[in-house]
N, C-alpha and C positions, 0 to 999 in steps of 0.2 A: 546789417543787424540780423538778417536771415542766416547768413553764414555763421555769425556768432551764436545764434540759437542752435544751429546744427552742431557746432562745437561743444556747446553745453550739454546737448543730448548725448553726445558720444562720451563726454566725461562722466556724466551721470550714470550711463550704462556700465561704464568700466568700474566705477566705484560700487555700484549696485552688485555687480558680479563678484568683485573682490571680497566684499563682505558676506557673500552668499545669501543675500536677502531674498533672492528668487525662491528659496525654499519656504520662507515665511510668507512672502507675497508673490505667488506665481503669476497672478493676473497682472500685477504691476510690472513684473519682469517682461511679460509678453507685450504689454503696452509700450514699454521703453524700446524693446526690440523692433516693434512696428514703426515707432517714430524714427529710430536711427536708420532703418532701411528705407522707409518711404520718403523721408524729407529730402535727401539729395536727389533721388529719382524724380520726384515731383518738381523740384526746383529746375532740374535740367529740362524736363518736358515743358514746363511753363515758359522757360526762356526761349525754347524753340518755337512754341506756339505763339509767343508774343511778337516774334519777328514778322515783317511783311511777307517774307517767303515761306513762313511756317504756319500761317493761319489755318491751312487745310489740315493740320495735325491737332487742332484744338480738341477733337474727340478723344485723342490719346491722352489728354490731360483731364478732361471732364470726368470720364468714367472712373479711372483709377483714383482720382481725388475723392470722389464721393463714396466709393467703396471703402477706402481707408477711413473716411469720416464715420461711416456707419459701424465699421468694425471697431473703431476707437470707442464709440459710444457703448457698444456691448461690453468691451473690456473694462470700461470705467464702471459699469454696473457691478461687475465682479470685483473690482478694486474696492468699491464701497463696502461690499459684504466682507472682504478680507480685513479692511480697517476696523469695521464694526466688531468682528469676531476677535481680532487682536486686542481691542480695547476692553472687551468683556472676558478675556481669557482667565482672569482671576476669579470669575464667578461662573463656573461651567453651566449651572442650571439656567441662569439668566441668558447666557450666551446662546444656548440651544433654542430656547423659546423665543429669544429676541431675533435670532437669525430667521426663524420661520416667519415671524411678524414682518421683518424687514423685507423678505422676499415677496410676501403678499402686498406690501406697500408698493414695491416696484411694479407688480402686476397691475394693481389698481391705478397707479400713476400712468402706466402705459395705455391702459384701456381708456382712461379719461382723456389722455392726450389725443389718441387717434379717433375716439368717438366724436370729439369736437373739432376734428381737423377738416378743413375745407380745401379741396383741391383747386388751387388757383390755376395751375397749369395741367396739361394733359400729356400723356406719353412719358418719354424720358425726361421731359422738363419738370415733371413732378418729383423726381428723385431728390433735388435739393430741399424741397418743402418737407418731404418725409424725414430726411436726415436731420434737418433743423428742428423739427418737432421732437424727434427722439432725443437729440442732444439737449434740448431745452428741459426735458423731463429729467435727464441725468444730472444736469446742472443744478436743478432745484434739490434733488436728493443729496448732492455733494454739499450744498450749503446747509441743509438740515443736519447732515452728519457732522459737519464742523460745529454747528451750534450745539448739538447734543454732547459732543466731546468737551466743549468749553464749559457747559453747565455741569456736567457730571464728573469732571476731572478729579475733584476732591473725593467724591464717594468711591470712585473706581481706583483711587491711588495711582492715577495716570500722570506721569511727568510730562512737562512741556518738551523735554528732550527725547521723548519716546518717538520711534519712527512712525508709528501709526498716526500720532498727532501731526507729525511733520508732513506726511503724505496728505492728510486732510487739510492742513493749512495751505500747502502749495496749491491744491485744487481750489480751495476757497478764494485765494487771491486771483487765480486764473478765471474762475467763473464770475466773480465780481467784476473783473476787468471786462469780460465779454458783455455782461449786462449793461454796464455803464457806457461802453463803446457803442453798443447797438442803440441805446437810447439817445445818445448825443450826436451820432454821426448821421448825416443825411445820406440818402440812397439815390443814385450811386455816389460813391466817394472815391476820389483819386487816391492812388497808393502813396502819393507824396504829401497828403494832408498832414497837418501837424498832429492831429489826434492819432493818426496811424503810427507815428513814432512813439507817442505816449503808450499806446496799446502794446506795441512790440517791446518797449522797455519793461512794462509790467510782466509780460510773458517771460522775458529774460530773468526778471526778479523772482518769479515763481519757480522757475527751474533752478535758479541759484539757491533758493531755500532748500530744495531737495538735495542739491550738491553739498550744502553745508551739513545737512543731517546725515548724509552718507559719509562725509569726511570726518566729522567729529565723533568721538566715542558716545555711544548711547547710554543713557542712564539705566542702571540695573533696575529691573521691574521688581518692586517689593510685593510680597504676598499681601492680599487684601485681608487685613485683620479687623474684624468688626465684632462688637458685643453679641452675645448669643441672643439677646432680646431685641436686637435692632431690627428695623423694618426691612432693610435690604437683605439681611440674613434670612428672614422668614420668606421673603419673595424668592430668594435663591433656592431655599429648600422646597417651596411649593412648585417652582419651575422644574426642579430636579425630579420631583415625584410625578409630574405630568407625563403620561405615556408609559409608566411602569405599573403593571398590574399587581405585582407582589403576590403574597400568599392569600388565597381565598379562604375565608372562614364561613362555615355554614352556621347560621344563627336560627335556631328553632323557635318559632313563635309559640307561646303558651296556648294550649288548647282551651276551648271554652268549657268552663267547669261550674256552670250554674247549678246543675243537679247535685254534684258532689258537695257544693257549698251548702245547699239546703239540707242535705243529709247530715252534714257536720253540725249545723245549727240545731237540728232536732235532737241529735245525740247529746249535745252539750246541755240542752234544756232538760232532757231526761235525767242525766247524771246530776245536774244541779238539784232537781226535785228529790231524787233519791238521797243525796247527801243531807239536804235540809230535813227530810223525814227521819232519817237515822239520828240526826242531832236532836230532834224534838223527842224521839222515843227515849233517848238516853237521858 
């Protein structure tokens, strides 16, 4: 199943490059390249270190594996931003302000994760704990992104066949698989446990979702047509106006004119008396 997974990664990378999707999702392209290159190398080193005569080479597997794991988590954060921007591309104002909010959400999530992190191990043994905490934060963001796309598909005129939704769906299946597997599997768990096969089967299914999205023609993205008085249109206009200073207009405040007002009242009274006196004389 590991060999089949590598074959699917290669096929996915080929289809991704053939459709030139790396121009639209460069972080996803970098993530696929990392998986295609690292998977066979790590499998080979793992096979050597698992042999009785190769256990002294375990460090050659330990450090590269967790380095790839951490780099993958960072790339997945960028993939989430790319998918978010692609989904909101029809509303540029909301896309700009939403990207800023999304980045701040990533920062807050990372701060909360590492502020509540307790170092169970010390030294190099703490690397897996740090990597797992980082990936857990990324996984929560991926699930939130998929939920956001499912809720707002109608408002954004986003099709189920859109590549942005396909990427989010694949990661959603993968993350849900990770959470369920971590909750149900006792530690330590042998690689031949039945849940291990179910876990790997769902990994293959998530990669297969991406392969299907890359192989099938993508639905043409329709422009977002909304009424001028709609709420989403007003939000987009407000978001577009944020950060633009525009033309500045000097507004002069009226000066205090209590004295002039009193003089005008006196003049009016005098004129009124004069008019009444002339009318009485006539």
